[in-house]
N, CA, C, O and CB atoms as a CASP TS submission, in Angstrom:
PFRMAT TS
TARGET T0000
AUTHOR 0000-0000-0000
METHOD Language model
MODEL 1
PARENT N/A
ATOM      1  N   MET     1       0.846  -1.174   0.000  1.00  0.00           N
ATOM      2  CA  MET     1       0.000   0.000   0.000  1.00  0.00           C
ATOM      3  C   MET     1       0.895   1.241   0.000  1.00  0.00           C
ATOM      4  O   MET     1       1.827   1.344   0.797  1.00  0.00           O
ATOM      5  CB  MET     1      -0.964  -0.005   1.224  1.00  0.00           C
ATOM      6  N   THR     2       0.612   2.148  -0.868  1.00  0.00           N
ATOM      7  CA  THR     2       1.416   3.360  -0.979  1.00  0.00           C
ATOM      8  C   THR     2       0.996   4.379   0.072  1.00  0.00           C
ATOM      9  O   THR     2      -0.039   4.232   0.722  1.00  0.00           O
ATOM     10  CB  THR     2       1.292   3.963  -2.384  1.00  0.00           C
ATOM     11  N   ARG     3       1.821   5.419   0.229  1.00  0.00           N
ATOM     12  CA  ARG     3       1.481   6.478   1.178  1.00  0.00           C
ATOM     13  C   ARG     3       0.181   7.156   0.806  1.00  0.00           C
ATOM     14  O   ARG     3      -0.620   7.503   1.674  1.00  0.00           O
ATOM     15  CB  ARG     3       2.594   7.505   1.249  1.00  0.00           C
ATOM     16  N   TYR     4      -0.027   7.344  -0.494  1.00  0.00           N
ATOM     17  CA  TYR     4      -1.242   8.007  -0.946  1.00  0.00           C
ATOM     18  C   TYR     4      -2.469   7.184  -0.577  1.00  0.00           C
ATOM     19  O   TYR     4      -3.474   7.744  -0.139  1.00  0.00           O
ATOM     20  CB  TYR     4      -1.194   8.244  -2.460  1.00  0.00           C
ATOM     21  N   GLU     5      -2.407   5.868  -0.744  1.00  0.00           N
ATOM     22  CA  GLU     5      -3.549   5.013  -0.401  1.00  0.00           C
ATOM     23  C   GLU     5      -3.819   5.039   1.103  1.00  0.00           C
ATOM     24  O   GLU     5      -4.971   5.021   1.535  1.00  0.00           O
ATOM     25  CB  GLU     5      -3.297   3.568  -0.867  1.00  0.00           C
ATOM     26  N   LYS     6      -2.752   5.081   1.890  1.00  0.00           N
ATOM     27  CA  LYS     6      -2.947   5.150   3.343  1.00  0.00           C
ATOM     28  C   LYS     6      -3.613   6.452   3.750  1.00  0.00           C
ATOM     29  O   LYS     6      -4.535   6.454   4.566  1.00  0.00           O
ATOM     30  CB  LYS     6      -1.612   5.002   4.069  1.00  0.00           C
ATOM     31  N   ARG     7      -3.144   7.568   3.179  1.00  0.00           N
ATOM     32  CA  ARG     7      -3.757   8.863   3.493  1.00  0.00           C
ATOM     33  C   ARG     7      -5.202   8.911   3.029  1.00  0.00           C
ATOM     34  O   ARG     7      -6.058   9.429   3.745  1.00  0.00           O
ATOM     35  CB  ARG     7      -2.965  10.004   2.849  1.00  0.00           C
ATOM     36  N   ALA     8      -5.492   8.387   1.856  1.00  0.00           N
ATOM     37  CA  ALA     8      -6.861   8.392   1.337  1.00  0.00           C
ATOM     38  C   ALA     8      -7.767   7.560   2.226  1.00  0.00           C
ATOM     39  O   ALA     8      -8.915   7.928   2.475  1.00  0.00           O
ATOM     40  CB  ALA     8      -6.900   7.862  -0.106  1.00  0.00           C
ATOM     41  N   GLY     9      -7.251   6.443   2.702  1.00  0.00           N
ATOM     42  CA  GLY     9      -8.044   5.598   3.604  1.00  0.00           C
ATOM     43  C   GLY     9      -8.370   6.306   4.899  1.00  0.00           C
ATOM     44  O   GLY     9      -9.492   6.208   5.396  1.00  0.00           O
ATOM     45  N   ARG    10      -7.393   7.024   5.457  1.00  0.00           N
ATOM     46  CA  ARG    10      -7.635   7.765   6.699  1.00  0.00           C
ATOM     47  C   ARG    10      -8.580   8.934   6.463  1.00  0.00           C
ATOM     48  O   ARG    10      -9.429   9.227   7.305  1.00  0.00           O
ATOM     49  CB  ARG    10      -6.313   8.272   7.288  1.00  0.00           C
ATOM     50  N   ALA    11      -8.442   9.590   5.342  1.00  0.00           N
ATOM     51  CA  ALA    11      -9.301  10.739   5.036  1.00  0.00           C
ATOM     52  C   ALA    11     -10.746  10.298   4.831  1.00  0.00           C
ATOM     53  O   ALA    11     -11.669  11.072   5.087  1.00  0.00           O
ATOM     54  CB  ALA    11      -8.793  11.474   3.785  1.00  0.00           C
ATOM     55  N   GLN    12     -10.950   9.085   4.380  1.00  0.00           N
ATOM     56  CA  GLN    12     -12.303   8.584   4.148  1.00  0.00           C
ATOM     57  C   GLN    12     -12.867   7.883   5.376  1.00  0.00           C
ATOM     58  O   GLN    12     -13.902   7.221   5.296  1.00  0.00           O
ATOM     59  CB  GLN    12     -12.313   7.633   2.965  1.00  0.00           C
ATOM     60  N   GLY    13     -12.210   8.024   6.479  1.00  0.00           N
ATOM     61  CA  GLY    13     -12.718   7.445   7.726  1.00  0.00           C
ATOM     62  C   GLY    13     -12.207   6.050   7.977  1.00  0.00           C
ATOM     63  O   GLY    13     -12.811   5.310   8.754  1.00  0.00           O
ATOM     64  N   GLY    14     -11.110   5.662   7.345  1.00  0.00           N
ATOM     65  CA  GLY    14     -10.544   4.340   7.551  1.00  0.00           C
ATOM     66  C   GLY    14     -10.082   4.142   8.988  1.00  0.00           C
ATOM     67  O   GLY    14      -9.577   5.071   9.617  1.00  0.00           O
ATOM     68  N   LYS    15     -10.255   2.943   9.498  1.00  0.00           N
ATOM     69  CA  LYS    15      -9.861   2.635  10.875  1.00  0.00           C
ATOM     70  C   LYS    15      -8.412   2.194  10.891  1.00  0.00           C
ATOM     71  O   LYS    15      -8.036   1.276  10.163  1.00  0.00           O
ATOM     72  CB  LYS    15     -10.771   1.539  11.490  1.00  0.00           C
ATOM     73  N   ARG    16      -7.598   2.831  11.705  1.00  0.00           N
ATOM     74  CA  ARG    16      -6.202   2.437  11.840  1.00  0.00           C
ATOM     75  C   ARG    16      -6.027   1.443  12.975  1.00  0.00           C
ATOM     76  O   ARG    16      -5.187   0.547  12.884  1.00  0.00           O
ATOM     77  CB  ARG    16      -5.321   3.661  12.072  1.00  0.00           C
ATOM     78  N   THR    17      -6.798   1.584  14.035  1.00  0.00           N
ATOM     79  CA  THR    17      -6.653   0.704  15.179  1.00  0.00           C
ATOM     80  C   THR    17      -7.989   0.078  15.505  1.00  0.00           C
ATOM     81  O   THR    17      -9.043   0.531  15.060  1.00  0.00           O
ATOM     82  CB  THR    17      -6.100   1.462  16.391  1.00  0.00           C
ATOM     83  N   MET    18      -7.913  -0.980  16.298  1.00  0.00           N
ATOM     84  CA  MET    18      -9.133  -1.677  16.663  1.00  0.00           C
ATOM     85  C   MET    18      -9.927  -0.888  17.708  1.00  0.00           C
ATOM     86  O   MET    18     -11.157  -0.929  17.714  1.00  0.00           O
ATOM     87  CB  MET    18      -8.803  -3.073  17.189  1.00  0.00           C
ATOM     88  N   PHE    19      -9.234  -0.181  18.576  1.00  0.00           N
ATOM     89  CA  PHE    19      -9.901   0.582  19.623  1.00  0.00           C
ATOM     90  C   PHE    19     -10.010   2.040  19.197  1.00  0.00           C
ATOM     91  O   PHE    19      -8.999   2.710  18.984  1.00  0.00           O
ATOM     92  CB  PHE    19      -9.142   0.458  20.968  1.00  0.00           C
ATOM     93  N   ASP    20     -11.220   2.518  19.077  1.00  0.00           N
ATOM     94  CA  ASP    20     -11.400   3.927  18.802  1.00  0.00           C
ATOM     95  C   ASP    20     -11.918   4.606  20.073  1.00  0.00           C
ATOM     96  O   ASP    20     -11.997   3.982  21.132  1.00  0.00           O
ATOM     97  CB  ASP    20     -12.374   4.143  17.605  1.00  0.00           C
ATOM     98  N   ARG    21     -12.260   5.852  19.961  1.00  0.00           N
ATOM     99  CA  ARG    21     -12.632   6.640  21.137  1.00  0.00           C
ATOM    100  C   ARG    21     -13.889   6.107  21.822  1.00  0.00           C
ATOM    101  O   ARG    21     -13.952   6.095  23.052  1.00  0.00           O
ATOM    102  CB  ARG    21     -12.845   8.090  20.742  1.00  0.00           C
ATOM    103  N   THR    22     -14.891   5.664  21.058  1.00  0.00           N
ATOM    104  CA  THR    22     -16.128   5.192  21.683  1.00  0.00           C
ATOM    105  C   THR    22     -15.906   3.899  22.455  1.00  0.00           C
ATOM    106  O   THR    22     -16.482   3.720  23.528  1.00  0.00           O
ATOM    107  CB  THR    22     -17.209   4.986  20.628  1.00  0.00           C
ATOM    108  N   VAL    23     -15.092   3.006  21.938  1.00  0.00           N
ATOM    109  CA  VAL    23     -14.830   1.756  22.646  1.00  0.00           C
ATOM    110  C   VAL    23     -14.091   2.037  23.947  1.00  0.00           C
ATOM    111  O   VAL    23     -14.406   1.448  24.981  1.00  0.00           O
ATOM    112  CB  VAL    23     -14.016   0.787  21.763  1.00  0.00           C
ATOM    113  N   ILE    24     -13.130   2.917  23.903  1.00  0.00           N
ATOM    114  CA  ILE    24     -12.370   3.249  25.111  1.00  0.00           C
ATOM    115  C   ILE    24     -13.263   3.914  26.150  1.00  0.00           C
ATOM    116  O   ILE    24     -13.165   3.598  27.336  1.00  0.00           O
ATOM    117  CB  ILE    24     -11.190   4.167  24.767  1.00  0.00           C
ATOM    118  N   SER    25     -14.135   4.832  25.727  1.00  0.00           N
ATOM    119  CA  SER    25     -15.026   5.483  26.695  1.00  0.00           C
ATOM    120  C   SER    25     -16.017   4.488  27.286  1.00  0.00           C
ATOM    121  O   SER    25     -16.351   4.588  28.467  1.00  0.00           O
ATOM    122  CB  SER    25     -15.781   6.642  26.033  1.00  0.00           C
ATOM    123  N   ARG    26     -16.491   3.541  26.500  1.00  0.00           N
ATOM    124  CA  ARG    26     -17.401   2.525  27.044  1.00  0.00           C
ATOM    125  C   ARG    26     -16.689   1.617  28.037  1.00  0.00           C
ATOM    126  O   ARG    26     -17.261   1.247  29.062  1.00  0.00           O
ATOM    127  CB  ARG    26     -18.002   1.686  25.913  1.00  0.00           C
ATOM    128  N   LEU    27     -15.450   1.259  27.739  1.00  0.00           N
ATOM    129  CA  LEU    27     -14.693   0.439  28.686  1.00  0.00           C
ATOM    130  C   LEU    27     -14.444   1.182  29.997  1.00  0.00           C
ATOM    131  O   LEU    27     -14.494   0.584  31.071  1.00  0.00           O
ATOM    132  CB  LEU    27     -13.360   0.011  28.068  1.00  0.00           C
ATOM    133  N   ILE    28     -14.183   2.455  29.912  1.00  0.00           N
ATOM    134  CA  ILE    28     -14.001   3.259  31.127  1.00  0.00           C
ATOM    135  C   ILE    28     -15.303   3.308  31.921  1.00  0.00           C
ATOM    136  O   ILE    28     -15.284   3.193  33.147  1.00  0.00           O
ATOM    137  CB  ILE    28     -13.531   4.695  30.772  1.00  0.00           C
ATOM    138  N   CYS    29     -16.420   3.475  31.243  1.00  0.00           N
ATOM    139  CA  CYS    29     -17.724   3.498  31.921  1.00  0.00           C
ATOM    140  C   CYS    29     -18.001   2.166  32.605  1.00  0.00           C
ATOM    141  O   CYS    29     -18.488   2.141  33.736  1.00  0.00           O
ATOM    142  CB  CYS    29     -18.850   3.821  30.922  1.00  0.00           C
ATOM    143  N   VAL    30     -17.697   1.059  31.932  1.00  0.00           N
ATOM    144  CA  VAL    30     -17.899  -0.268  32.530  1.00  0.00           C
ATOM    145  C   VAL    30     -17.035  -0.407  33.781  1.00  0.00           C
ATOM    146  O   VAL    30     -17.497  -0.915  34.802  1.00  0.00           O
ATOM    147  CB  VAL    30     -17.562  -1.395  31.509  1.00  0.00           C
ATOM    148  N   GLY    31     -15.800   0.037  33.706  1.00  0.00           N
ATOM    149  CA  GLY    31     -14.919  -0.042  34.864  1.00  0.00           C
ATOM    150  C   GLY    31     -15.413   0.787  36.039  1.00  0.00           C
ATOM    151  O   GLY    31     -15.356   0.345  37.187  1.00  0.00           O
ATOM    152  N   LEU    32     -15.899   1.991  35.752  1.00  0.00           N
ATOM    153  CA  LEU    32     -16.409   2.846  36.828  1.00  0.00           C
ATOM    154  C   LEU    32     -17.657   2.254  37.482  1.00  0.00           C
ATOM    155  O   LEU    32     -17.783   2.250  38.706  1.00  0.00           O
ATOM    156  CB  LEU    32     -16.721   4.241  36.288  1.00  0.00           C
ATOM    157  N   VAL    33     -18.570   1.758  36.659  1.00  0.00           N
ATOM    158  CA  VAL    33     -19.801   1.181  37.208  1.00  0.00           C
ATOM    159  C   VAL    33     -19.485  -0.069  38.012  1.00  0.00           C
ATOM    160  O   VAL    33     -20.048  -0.269  39.089  1.00  0.00           O
ATOM    161  CB  VAL    33     -20.801   0.851  36.081  1.00  0.00           C
ATOM    162  N   ALA    34     -18.596  -0.910  37.508  1.00  0.00           N
ATOM    163  CA  ALA    34     -18.232  -2.123  38.242  1.00  0.00           C
ATOM    164  C   ALA    34     -17.530  -1.776  39.555  1.00  0.00           C
ATOM    165  O   ALA    34     -17.742  -2.440  40.569  1.00  0.00           O
ATOM    166  CB  ALA    34     -17.329  -3.022  37.379  1.00  0.00           C
ATOM    167  N   ALA    35     -16.701  -0.743  39.533  1.00  0.00           N
ATOM    168  CA  ALA    35     -15.990  -0.347  40.744  1.00  0.00           C
ATOM    169  C   ALA    35     -16.937   0.142  41.832  1.00  0.00           C
ATOM    170  O   ALA    35     -16.626   0.038  43.018  1.00  0.00           O
ATOM    171  CB  ALA    35     -14.979   0.731  40.423  1.00  0.00           C
ATOM    172  N   VAL    36     -18.083   0.673  41.439  1.00  0.00           N
ATOM    173  CA  VAL    36     -19.062   1.157  42.422  1.00  0.00           C
ATOM    174  C   VAL    36     -20.067   0.065  42.784  1.00  0.00           C
ATOM    175  O   VAL    36     -20.387  -0.117  43.958  1.00  0.00           O
ATOM    176  CB  VAL    36     -19.801   2.392  41.879  1.00  0.00           C
ATOM    177  N   MET    37     -20.562  -0.656  41.792  1.00  0.00           N
ATOM    178  CA  MET    37     -21.650  -1.604  42.028  1.00  0.00           C
ATOM    179  C   MET    37     -21.213  -2.856  42.776  1.00  0.00           C
ATOM    180  O   MET    37     -21.971  -3.357  43.607  1.00  0.00           O
ATOM    181  CB  MET    37     -22.264  -2.000  40.722  1.00  0.00           C
ATOM    182  N   LEU    38     -20.036  -3.374  42.517  1.00  0.00           N
ATOM    183  CA  LEU    38     -19.623  -4.602  43.201  1.00  0.00           C
ATOM    184  C   LEU    38     -19.514  -4.409  44.714  1.00  0.00           C
ATOM    185  O   LEU    38     -20.083  -5.209  45.456  1.00  0.00           O
ATOM    186  CB  LEU    38     -18.288  -5.084  42.646  1.00  0.00           C
ATOM    187  N   PRO    39     -18.816  -3.394  45.202  1.00  0.00           N
ATOM    188  CA  PRO    39     -18.790  -3.203  46.657  1.00  0.00           C
ATOM    189  C   PRO    39     -20.158  -2.814  47.231  1.00  0.00           C
ATOM    190  O   PRO    39     -20.526  -3.252  48.321  1.00  0.00           O
ATOM    191  CB  PRO    39     -17.770  -2.137  47.015  1.00  0.00           C
ATOM    192  N   ALA    40     -20.900  -1.996  46.496  1.00  0.00           N
ATOM    193  CA  ALA    40     -22.220  -1.580  46.986  1.00  0.00           C
ATOM    194  C   ALA    40     -23.167  -2.773  47.078  1.00  0.00           C
ATOM    195  O   ALA    40     -23.946  -2.885  48.024  1.00  0.00           O
ATOM    196  CB  ALA    40     -22.821  -0.500  46.067  1.00  0.00           C
ATOM    197  N   GLY    41     -23.095  -3.656  46.094  1.00  0.00           N
ATOM    198  CA  GLY    41     -23.945  -4.846  46.120  1.00  0.00           C
ATOM    199  C   GLY    41     -23.632  -5.749  47.293  1.00  0.00           C
ATOM    200  O   GLY    41     -24.539  -6.298  47.918  1.00  0.00           O
ATOM    201  N   ARG    42     -22.366  -5.905  47.593  1.00  0.00           N
ATOM    202  CA  ARG    42     -21.971  -6.739  48.733  1.00  0.00           C
ATOM    203  C   ARG    42     -22.404  -6.126  50.054  1.00  0.00           C
ATOM    204  O   ARG    42     -22.740  -6.843  50.996  1.00  0.00           O
ATOM    205  CB  ARG    42     -20.463  -6.953  48.736  1.00  0.00           C
ATOM    206  N   MET    43     -22.396  -4.796  50.123  1.00  0.00           N
ATOM    207  CA  MET    43     -22.812  -4.140  51.370  1.00  0.00           C
ATOM    208  C   MET    43     -24.327  -4.192  51.540  1.00  0.00           C
ATOM    209  O   MET    43     -24.812  -4.328  52.663  1.00  0.00           O
ATOM    210  CB  MET    43     -22.331  -2.678  51.395  1.00  0.00           C
ATOM    211  N   LEU    44     -25.087  -4.086  50.444  1.00  0.00           N
ATOM    212  CA  LEU    44     -26.543  -4.060  50.530  1.00  0.00           C
ATOM    213  C   LEU    44     -27.174  -5.442  50.680  1.00  0.00           C
ATOM    214  O   LEU    44     -28.253  -5.561  51.260  1.00  0.00           O
ATOM    215  CB  LEU    44     -27.101  -3.393  49.317  1.00  0.00           C
ATOM    216  N   PHE    45     -26.527  -6.483  50.170  1.00  0.00           N
ATOM    217  CA  PHE    45     -27.158  -7.800  50.154  1.00  0.00           C
ATOM    218  C   PHE    45     -27.588  -8.311  51.528  1.00  0.00           C
ATOM    219  O   PHE    45     -28.682  -8.866  51.630  1.00  0.00           O
ATOM    220  CB  PHE    45     -26.225  -8.781  49.544  1.00  0.00           C
ATOM    221  N   PRO    46     -26.800  -8.160  52.585  1.00  0.00           N
ATOM    222  CA  PRO    46     -27.274  -8.655  53.887  1.00  0.00           C
ATOM    223  C   PRO    46     -28.579  -8.000  54.358  1.00  0.00           C
ATOM    224  O   PRO    46     -29.355  -8.619  55.087  1.00  0.00           O
ATOM    225  CB  PRO    46     -26.204  -8.432  54.928  1.00  0.00           C
ATOM    226  N   TYR    47     -28.818  -6.765  53.948  1.00  0.00           N
ATOM    227  CA  TYR    47     -30.030  -6.071  54.379  1.00  0.00           C
ATOM    228  C   TYR    47     -31.270  -6.508  53.614  1.00  0.00           C
ATOM    229  O   TYR    47     -32.382  -6.399  54.131  1.00  0.00           O
ATOM    230  CB  TYR    47     -29.848  -4.589  54.228  1.00  0.00           C
ATOM    231  N   VAL    48     -31.100  -6.998  52.398  1.00  0.00           N
ATOM    232  CA  VAL    48     -32.262  -7.394  51.590  1.00  0.00           C
ATOM    233  C   VAL    48     -32.323  -8.897  51.353  1.00  0.00           C
ATOM    234  O   VAL    48     -33.210  -9.366  50.640  1.00  0.00           O
ATOM    235  CB  VAL    48     -32.237  -6.674  50.255  1.00  0.00           C
ATOM    236  N   SER    49     -31.402  -9.665  51.933  1.00  0.00           N
ATOM    237  CA  SER    49     -31.354 -11.108  51.678  1.00  0.00           C
ATOM    238  C   SER    49     -32.583 -11.834  52.221  1.00  0.00           C
ATOM    239  O   SER    49     -32.957 -12.886  51.700  1.00  0.00           O
ATOM    240  CB  SER    49     -30.098 -11.703  52.293  1.00  0.00           C
ATOM    241  N   HIS    50     -33.208 -11.294  53.248  1.00  0.00           N
ATOM    242  CA  HIS    50     -34.397 -11.945  53.786  1.00  0.00           C
ATOM    243  C   HIS    50     -35.624 -11.709  52.895  1.00  0.00           C
ATOM    244  O   HIS    50     -36.612 -12.434  53.013  1.00  0.00           O
ATOM    245  CB  HIS    50     -34.674 -11.439  55.202  1.00  0.00           C
ATOM    246  N   VAL    51     -35.577 -10.721  52.019  1.00  0.00           N
ATOM    247  CA  VAL    51     -36.688 -10.419  51.113  1.00  0.00           C
ATOM    248  C   VAL    51     -36.429 -10.993  49.723  1.00  0.00           C
ATOM    249  O   VAL    51     -37.339 -11.547  49.107  1.00  0.00           O
ATOM    250  CB  VAL    51     -36.912  -8.899  51.024  1.00  0.00           C
ATOM    251  N   LEU    52     -35.225 -10.870  49.231  1.00  0.00           N
ATOM    252  CA  LEU    52     -34.870 -11.305  47.880  1.00  0.00           C
ATOM    253  C   LEU    52     -33.906 -12.481  47.937  1.00  0.00           C
ATOM    254  O   LEU    52     -33.062 -12.575  48.829  1.00  0.00           O
ATOM    255  CB  LEU    52     -34.250 -10.144  47.080  1.00  0.00           C
ATOM    256  N   SER    53     -34.051 -13.379  46.961  1.00  0.00           N
ATOM    257  CA  SER    53     -33.068 -14.453  46.855  1.00  0.00           C
ATOM    258  C   SER    53     -31.815 -13.912  46.176  1.00  0.00           C
ATOM    259  O   SER    53     -31.804 -12.777  45.700  1.00  0.00           O
ATOM    260  CB  SER    53     -33.645 -15.667  46.069  1.00  0.00           C
ATOM    261  N   GLY    54     -30.779 -14.709  46.131  1.00  0.00           N
ATOM    262  CA  GLY    54     -29.531 -14.284  45.511  1.00  0.00           C
ATOM    263  C   GLY    54     -29.687 -13.966  44.035  1.00  0.00           C
ATOM    264  O   GLY    54     -29.118 -12.995  43.537  1.00  0.00           O
ATOM    265  N   VAL    55     -30.470 -14.796  43.331  1.00  0.00           N
ATOM    266  CA  VAL    55     -30.663 -14.585  41.893  1.00  0.00           C
ATOM    267  C   VAL    55     -31.484 -13.320  41.632  1.00  0.00           C
ATOM    268  O   VAL    55     -31.184 -12.571  40.702  1.00  0.00           O
ATOM    269  CB  VAL    55     -31.357 -15.809  41.258  1.00  0.00           C
ATOM    270  N   GLN    56     -32.504 -13.078  42.435  1.00  0.00           N
ATOM    271  CA  GLN    56     -33.314 -11.871  42.272  1.00  0.00           C
ATOM    272  C   GLN    56     -32.480 -10.619  42.508  1.00  0.00           C
ATOM    273  O   GLN    56     -32.587  -9.646  41.763  1.00  0.00           O
ATOM    274  CB  GLN    56     -34.510 -11.894  43.230  1.00  0.00           C
ATOM    275  N   PHE    57     -31.654 -10.647  43.540  1.00  0.00           N
ATOM    276  CA  PHE    57     -30.808  -9.496  43.832  1.00  0.00           C
ATOM    277  C   PHE    57     -29.801  -9.265  42.718  1.00  0.00           C
ATOM    278  O   PHE    57     -29.550  -8.122  42.334  1.00  0.00           O
ATOM    279  CB  PHE    57     -30.085  -9.688  45.163  1.00  0.00           C
ATOM    280  N   GLN    58     -29.222 -10.340  42.195  1.00  0.00           N
ATOM    281  CA  GLN    58     -28.266 -10.207  41.094  1.00  0.00           C
ATOM    282  C   GLN    58     -28.931  -9.658  39.839  1.00  0.00           C
ATOM    283  O   GLN    58     -28.312  -8.894  39.098  1.00  0.00           O
ATOM    284  CB  GLN    58     -27.619 -11.553  40.789  1.00  0.00           C
ATOM    285  N   ALA    59     -30.186 -10.037  39.589  1.00  0.00           N
ATOM    286  CA  ALA    59     -30.901  -9.505  38.426  1.00  0.00           C
ATOM    287  C   ALA    59     -31.151  -8.006  38.584  1.00  0.00           C
ATOM    288  O   ALA    59     -30.962  -7.237  37.641  1.00  0.00           O
ATOM    289  CB  ALA    59     -32.237 -10.249  38.228  1.00  0.00           C
ATOM    290  N   ILE    60     -31.572  -7.599  39.764  1.00  0.00           N
ATOM    291  CA  ILE    60     -31.786  -6.167  40.022  1.00  0.00           C
ATOM    292  C   ILE    60     -30.465  -5.407  39.915  1.00  0.00           C
ATOM    293  O   ILE    60     -30.416  -4.317  39.347  1.00  0.00           O
ATOM    294  CB  ILE    60     -32.418  -5.950  41.421  1.00  0.00           C
ATOM    295  N   GLU    61     -29.410  -5.981  40.457  1.00  0.00           N
ATOM    296  CA  GLU    61     -28.092  -5.346  40.385  1.00  0.00           C
ATOM    297  C   GLU    61     -27.620  -5.210  38.935  1.00  0.00           C
ATOM    298  O   GLU    61     -27.014  -4.201  38.573  1.00  0.00           O
ATOM    299  CB  GLU    61     -27.069  -6.153  41.198  1.00  0.00           C
ATOM    300  N   ALA    62     -27.893  -6.212  38.111  1.00  0.00           N
ATOM    301  CA  ALA    62     -27.507  -6.152  36.697  1.00  0.00           C
ATOM    302  C   ALA    62     -28.284  -5.077  35.952  1.00  0.00           C
ATOM    303  O   ALA    62     -27.714  -4.359  35.130  1.00  0.00           O
ATOM    304  CB  ALA    62     -27.727  -7.507  36.028  1.00  0.00           C
ATOM    305  N   VAL    63     -29.583  -4.959  36.232  1.00  0.00           N
ATOM    306  CA  VAL    63     -30.398  -3.933  35.570  1.00  0.00           C
ATOM    307  C   VAL    63     -29.940  -2.533  35.977  1.00  0.00           C
ATOM    308  O   VAL    63     -29.823  -1.645  35.133  1.00  0.00           O
ATOM    309  CB  VAL    63     -31.890  -4.123  35.912  1.00  0.00           C
ATOM    310  N   VAL    64     -29.687  -2.343  37.254  1.00  0.00           N
ATOM    311  CA  VAL    64     -29.226  -1.032  37.724  1.00  0.00           C
ATOM    312  C   VAL    64     -27.854  -0.716  37.133  1.00  0.00           C
ATOM    313  O   VAL    64     -27.609   0.412  36.707  1.00  0.00           O
ATOM    314  CB  VAL    64     -29.168  -0.993  39.273  1.00  0.00           C
ATOM    315  N   SER    65     -26.964  -1.699  37.104  1.00  0.00           N
ATOM    316  CA  SER    65     -25.631  -1.481  36.537  1.00  0.00           C
ATOM    317  C   SER    65     -25.703  -1.116  35.065  1.00  0.00           C
ATOM    318  O   SER    65     -25.009  -0.205  34.614  1.00  0.00           O
ATOM    319  CB  SER    65     -24.767  -2.721  36.718  1.00  0.00           C
ATOM    320  N   ALA    66     -26.542  -1.824  34.311  1.00  0.00           N
ATOM    321  CA  ALA    66     -26.676  -1.524  32.885  1.00  0.00           C
ATOM    322  C   ALA    66     -27.262  -0.142  32.665  1.00  0.00           C
ATOM    323  O   ALA    66     -26.812   0.591  31.784  1.00  0.00           O
ATOM    324  CB  ALA    66     -27.546  -2.570  32.200  1.00  0.00           C
ATOM    325  N   THR    67     -28.257   0.219  33.455  1.00  0.00           N
ATOM    326  CA  THR    67     -28.869   1.539  33.322  1.00  0.00           C
ATOM    327  C   THR    67     -27.880   2.655  33.635  1.00  0.00           C
ATOM    328  O   THR    67     -27.787   3.638  32.901  1.00  0.00           O
ATOM    329  CB  THR    67     -30.078   1.650  34.236  1.00  0.00           C
ATOM    330  N   VAL    68     -27.152   2.495  34.717  1.00  0.00           N
ATOM    331  CA  VAL    68     -26.150   3.502  35.082  1.00  0.00           C
ATOM    332  C   VAL    68     -25.041   3.551  34.037  1.00  0.00           C
ATOM    333  O   VAL    68     -24.576   4.633  33.677  1.00  0.00           O
ATOM    334  CB  VAL    68     -25.557   3.202  36.478  1.00  0.00           C
ATOM    335  N   GLY    69     -24.615   2.395  33.549  1.00  0.00           N
ATOM    336  CA  GLY    69     -23.558   2.349  32.550  1.00  0.00           C
ATOM    337  C   GLY    69     -23.955   3.011  31.246  1.00  0.00           C
ATOM    338  O   GLY    69     -23.177   3.775  30.675  1.00  0.00           O
ATOM    339  N   PHE    70     -25.179   2.722  30.759  1.00  0.00           N
ATOM    340  CA  PHE    70     -25.644   3.360  29.523  1.00  0.00           C
ATOM    341  C   PHE    70     -25.829   4.874  29.707  1.00  0.00           C
ATOM    342  O   PHE    70     -25.533   5.656  28.804  1.00  0.00           O
ATOM    343  CB  PHE    70     -26.967   2.721  29.063  1.00  0.00           C
ATOM    344  N   GLY    71     -26.313   5.268  30.863  1.00  0.00           N
ATOM    345  CA  GLY    71     -26.467   6.702  31.122  1.00  0.00           C
ATOM    346  C   GLY    71     -25.129   7.404  31.170  1.00  0.00           C
ATOM    347  O   GLY    71     -24.967   8.480  30.594  1.00  0.00           O
ATOM    348  N   LEU    72     -24.178   6.808  31.848  1.00  0.00           N
ATOM    349  CA  LEU    72     -22.840   7.390  31.913  1.00  0.00           C
ATOM    350  C   LEU    72     -22.187   7.434  30.539  1.00  0.00           C
ATOM    351  O   LEU    72     -21.522   8.410  30.190  1.00  0.00           O
ATOM    352  CB  LEU    72     -21.965   6.600  32.881  1.00  0.00           C
ATOM    353  N   SER    73     -22.379   6.379  29.764  1.00  0.00           N
ATOM    354  CA  SER    73     -21.823   6.353  28.402  1.00  0.00           C
ATOM    355  C   SER    73     -22.456   7.426  27.524  1.00  0.00           C
ATOM    356  O   SER    73     -21.772   8.030  26.698  1.00  0.00           O
ATOM    357  CB  SER    73     -22.029   4.970  27.765  1.00  0.00           C
ATOM    358  N   ALA    74     -23.737   7.666  27.690  1.00  0.00           N
ATOM    359  CA  ALA    74     -24.406   8.702  26.906  1.00  0.00           C
ATOM    360  C   ALA    74     -23.914  10.099  27.309  1.00  0.00           C
ATOM    361  O   ALA    74     -23.783  10.987  26.467  1.00  0.00           O
ATOM    362  CB  ALA    74     -25.934   8.603  27.085  1.00  0.00           C
ATOM    363  N   ILE    75     -23.651  10.273  28.579  1.00  0.00           N
ATOM    364  CA  ILE    75     -23.154  11.585  29.032  1.00  0.00           C
ATOM    365  C   ILE    75     -21.732  11.832  28.547  1.00  0.00           C
ATOM    366  O   ILE    75     -21.409  12.918  28.065  1.00  0.00           O
ATOM    367  CB  ILE    75     -23.205  11.682  30.568  1.00  0.00           C
ATOM    368  N   VAL    76     -20.887  10.815  28.678  1.00  0.00           N
ATOM    369  CA  VAL    76     -19.477  10.957  28.317  1.00  0.00           C
ATOM    370  C   VAL    76     -19.281  10.966  26.805  1.00  0.00           C
ATOM    371  O   VAL    76     -18.531  11.788  26.277  1.00  0.00           O
ATOM    372  CB  VAL    76     -18.658   9.832  28.937  1.00  0.00           C
ATOM    373  N   GLY    77     -19.947  10.065  26.120  1.00  0.00           N
ATOM    374  CA  GLY    77     -19.618   9.900  24.705  1.00  0.00           C
ATOM    375  C   GLY    77     -20.589  10.389  23.769  1.00  0.00           C
ATOM    376  O   GLY    77     -20.386  10.287  22.559  1.00  0.00           O
TER
END
């Protein structure tokens, strides 16, 4: 591939790397949400374990994590 073809590819929106800005921002959002939700879930579970089973609590935790993650991703990216 010549220099001209490389420049033309980049000018037309060609991808040089596998990770672009949106993927990196989403990974950062996942890391932030996991860093908050995992400890928070462990602290809250003893208080709600008599009402919810482990699977029910994990489902609620997954929905809240996904909602917070998508919201954070929309704000950041």
